[in-house]
C-alpha positions, 0 to 999 in steps of 0.5 A: 410090700411091692414097690414100697419095700425101700420106703418100708425099710426106711420108715422101720429103721426110723421107728421100729416101734411102729413097723414089724421086722420083715424077716420075722413077720408073715404078711398076708392080705386080710379083708372082709369078714375076717378083718371085721372080726379081728377089728371087733375082737381088738375093740372089745379087748380094751387095749389101745395103740397102733398095731405094729403088724396091721390087722389088714396085713396079717397081724393078730387082733391081740398082739403079744407084748410089744405088738402095740405102740403108743399113740397118745391120741384122743378125739374130742368132738367140737360140739362139746365146746360149742362156745369155743372159737375153733378157728385156730384148729387146722381142719376147719370142717372137722366135726371132731378134733385129734390131739396127742400127748407126745409121750406116755409121761407127758402132761400136755396134749398137742393138737393134731395126730401123733406124727409117728402114728400118722406116718405109719398109717399113711404108709399102710394105706398107700400099700393097701391102695396099691394092692387093690389096684393090682387085684390083691385086695 
């Protein structure tokens, strides 16, 4: 976790469904063909969700129960509705839009990514940039 351990702990305490317990988790750097193989295995599995223990940090492609958290996200390409006025959408240049249902039972979708999923992804990407900068990745 390097210099980001305290941030990790803060995020984990706030959203334990998206972050693994560091006392019970072995972290390691996974990259290249090994990472590609894990991603391919996950994509072909049919499962959906956020890996609580990310693949690039040693997580399994097909996690045990509780290893995937709900995102409710879906992507829709703007070109499937070319007559729709997309000026209201936050990212004007995007070719696809991201929407999320706040919880599994929700019957509404909200424009934009799931905030909890976005925060987790942002953290792990920041950690990966630090690892690259310091020759670990």
